[in-house]
C-alpha positions, 0 to 999 in steps of 0.5 A: 388403749395405747396403739403399738408402734407398728413402724418398727416391726420388721416381721410384719409384711410390707414393713421393710421397703423392697428393692423396687421402692429404692429404685423409684426413689432414685428415678423421681429426682432425675425425672424432675431435674430433666424436666426442669432443665428442658423447660429452662432451655426451651424458655431461655431460647424462646423468651429470655432468662427471667421467664426461663428461671420462673418457669423452671422453678414453677416446674420444679415445685409442681413436679415435687408436689405431684411426686409427693401426692403420688407417693403418699397415695401409693403408701396409703393404698398399700397400708389399706391392703395390709390392714386386714393382715395387720389386724389379724396379727395380734 
């Protein structure tokens, strides 16, 4: 039994992203950049350039992984909430 392509059905609830999702997509990069700059400056003052670069890159990678996990979890949770509505919407 072939699965219909549900990603391109704008008439289904939750198929089109809301205004809140686009705002969060703009906030996360700014938060990651701010955290990276703060860590870089703190380590630059306390330890040195090499350690500051290493720690800034590690914060950048860790924050990106965290945002990916949070976004994916929120997306899957939203799909689970929509699943009963989508099943009944043949």
